[in-house]
N, C-alpha and C positions, 0 to 999 in steps of 0.2 A: 528526906530525899532532896536532892538537888533540884532546883527549878530550871536548870538548863535544858532546853528542848533537844539539843544534840547529844545528850547524855546516853552512854551505853550502860545498861544494867547487867550486872553479873548475877547469875542464878545457878545455885548448886542443888542438884537432885540427889537425895540420899536413899539408899536401900541397903539391905544387909549384904547381898552377894554382888551387887553391881554388875549383873550380867544380862538383865532384861529390862525391867520397868524404868529404872533410872537412866539407862543407856538410851532407851526409846525417847524419854523426855528430853534428854540432852540433845540428841540428834534432831528431834522435831523442833525444839525451840530455836536451835541454831538455824534450821531451815526456814521456819515461819517468821522468825524475828527480824529477818532482813537487815542484820547489822545493828539493830537497836538493842539486841540482847546478846550476851556471850554466856552460853550455857555450859555447865560442867556436870559431871556425875561422879559419885564415889560410893564406897560401901564400908560398913563397919567390919565386915569379914569378907573381903572381895574374893571371888572364885578364881581370879587370875586370868580369866578368858571371858570374852563376850559370848553369850549363848549363840550357837549357829542359827537358830530360828530367829533371833533378834536381827542379826545381820541380813538374813534372807528377806525378812519382812520389810526392813528399811529400804533395801535395794529395790524390792518390788514396788515400793511407793515413791521411788525416785529421790530418795534421801541419801546424801553422801555419808559413807561409813568410814571414810579415811580418818585416821587418828583416834577412832574409838577404841578404848581399852578399859579393862576392869582394873580399878585402882582403889587404894585405901583413902578413907576420909582424912587420914593423918596428913596427906599432901596439902589439904586445904586449911589445916589448922596451923601450919608453919608460918613464921613471920614473913617469908618470901612469897607466900601464896597471894593470888589476887583477892582483894577485899570483896566479899559478897554483899549484894544488896538484898537478896532473897535466898533462903534455904528451905527447901521443901522435902519432907520425908514422903516416900511413895509406897512404903510398906509398913504394916503395923508393927512388925518386930523392931525395925530401925527406929520407929517413933518412940518406942518404949526404952530404948537404950540411952545411956549417958553419952551425949554427943560432945565433941571437942568444943572449946570456946572459939567461936568464929570471930575473926577480926572485923571491926567495923560495925558491930551490933546489927546484923541483918534482920529483916523481917522474916519470921519463920511460920510455917504452917504444915499441917499434915494433910496430904492428899493420898489417901490409901487406894491401891488398886490390887486386884487379884494377881498372884504370881503365876504367869503363864509357864514359866520354866519348871514349875513344880508339878505340872500336869503330866501324868505318865502316859496315858493313851495318846498316840501321835495325832490322830484325827481331832480329838478333843483339844489337844495342846495347840494345834494350828488355829482352831476356832477361838480359843482363849487369847492367843497372841493377837489375832485380828480384832477381837472385841476390846482388849486392853489398849491397843493402838488407837482405836477410835475414841475411847474414853479419854485418853491422854490428849489426843488431838483436840477434842472438844474443849477440855479444860484450859489448854494452852491458848486456844483462840479467844476464850473469855479473858484470860490473863493479859494477853498482848493488846486487847481492846481497851483495857483500863487506862485512864489518863494519868499515868504514873507520875508525870512531872508536876501535876497540879493537885493531887490528893495529898493530904497530910498523912503522917505516919499512922495515926489511929485509924483513919479511914482505910488506908491500905491494908492494915492488919485485919480489919473487919472483912474487907472484900476477899482477901486470899483465904481466910479461915472459912468463910461461907462457901467458897468454891470447893473446898475440901469436903464439904458435907453433901455435895450433889452426887 
């Protein structure tokens, strides 16, 4: 990691469908990170659209949804893609898949969350979306509180891996 205090860190959140969890993480980190982070999301098999409940949840929480879209992780494996500092899988299925080779050798970790989009009952789906939002929010607040500029790579790897076990 660079020791520059003004450094912006690029973070990619990976999920299979890229319609709920990874989109929530992208939008939340861009919101909470206040310019210190540039968050992205992608999927191994993107659904092609952001789940409507994802967009409604983010709007209810005052988070900008402009520019959010469901996209393939292939966009981030290209030579022209931004170099990632961190890549987090947020679903178990994506964690088990063969990921592209990420340029720049980012720190990776698995932060699994329940898939709220897979819940069939509407009332239960809304509760699950709200719970997953709070879980992602809590984990991201821990992440942005890390002194990223001063920790060495090994310490960062340990911290983000531990966060995924919470």
